Phi, psi and omega in degrees: 000140178244173180295334179294326181299322179287325181298317179300315178300314181300317177296322180290319177302318179300315178297320179292319178297321181297315180297317182292328181292335180279354179278133178254127177276141182239123179250112181269148177295141181256118175273120181285151170283129182274126180301150184299334176295342183253008182265354179293166182297316181296321182290316178298323178297314178296311180299320178296321178297319177294327175295309181305328179265007173080016179274325176239158175270189183292346174259011181063033173265142177304141178251110178052041176257142177288168174302325180293315181291324175300315178298316179296315177299316180296320180297312181298317178296325182290325177297312187292323187260003180058047180269119181275324181258063189296320183295321181292312184301307184284331173293324177293317179294320186259004177057054178235160172287129182298328179291322179293314180300315177297316178299312179302322177293316181296327177284325186293325186298339181261006181269126177301329181295339181291334177298321175292316179296320179299318180295318183297313182285332178299328178301323188263339177278328180088000000 
């Protein structure tokens, strides 16, 4: 092997990096499948209300909510909509681990700040 053998590889690497740097990645919005428990008229009305007030986005994804707030919101929605498998339903909608969502709720209920958040979402949940 000579030094020239390494130079060719280096030049090829540079050309490949230059080609790769010109590639633009495109991220399209992903519309989630809504679980059947959230397709009813009452559920859609509540979700749209939460969207209108900026708590959820147009795909019913939480906007700038902590894991604790997501867990608390999921629980409150499940009470209002009589959803029994709430962690499964909302973890599917929000692409979260159901155990994490449940744990965040359990931690949230002892947090003083959740009272204020609860008051806020209760206005929109009804």
